[in-house]
N, C-alpha and C positions, 0 to 999 in steps of 0.2 A: 251316773251310767250307776244303773245295778246290778249287781249278779243276774243270774240263770241259771235253771236247772235244767235236767237232761231224767228224767223223772222215769223209771220202767216199773211198770205190774208188770212181773213175772206168774202166770196162770202155774202153765204145767210144769214146774223144774225139774233139772234131770243131771246128778254129774254122770260123768263121761268121760272120756277120753278126751272130746271138745270140749269141753267146758273145762275141763282141767286145764288146757291149754290159751281159751278163749280169757280166762281168768289170770294167768300167768303174763299172758302179751297188752292184754286190757291199759295195763297204765303206762304201758311207753307211745300210747296212744295219744293220750289225752294229756300228756308232758307239754308236749307244742303250745297246746291250746292254753294255759294253766285250771289243768284239769283235774280232778281232785273226788273221791268216794267221801260222803256226808256220810249214810247210809248201806250199806254192805250187808248184806245174810243175816241180818238182825227179825227175831220171832216180831209177825207183826199181830197188835192182840186188837182185834176187830171189833168196834163198840156197833157199829147200823152197817148192815147189806151185808151181801155176799163178798167174798175175797177170798178166792182160791187162791195159794200160792205166798209170795214175795215182792219185797220194794224193794227196787234200789232208787238213790240220788248220787247224782254227781252232778256238780258245783262246778259251774265253770265265772271267770270275771262278768262278764256280760255275753250280754244274748248275738254278738255276732261268732264269738267265741266258739262257741257251744255248735251253732250253724256249722261253719267249720269242720270244728271237733265234725259232726256227720257226716260230713260230706263228705271229705280228707280221703285219700287215697289208706293210706296206712288205715286208718277204720273200718274198711270197705269190705277186707276180707273176714275181718271179726264177727260184722256183723253178718255177712251171712253163716259163718260158722252159728251165730247166734239165732237166729232166726230156723234152721233149723232143729236147733236142741231144745226150744221150747218159746209156744206160745205168748207173744206179747202185745203187749201195745207202749208204747212211749210218744214220751210229750216231751218237746222243752220248751219253757215256760221262763218269764222275769219274776224277779226277785219283789217286795214292796219297795 
């Protein structure tokens, strides 16, 4: 099995109280599934095409863990908070 990744393109990130709470609470939702941030809050060096916003990459031990985290009861309320705070696309992908 290979690692899997949750990749988020946050096109309209905003810092507000809900986002700060999200940031404080998300790691506790990742821990049971072996998730860890690989990229978070870094500057984006755009080389081709439009890329407004920023990117987040979270690594999981495998695709099953990534999917289980995404569907978990623990992440559900934070997911709703993030959806309200930013226009975001998210994909789950397996590593090579």
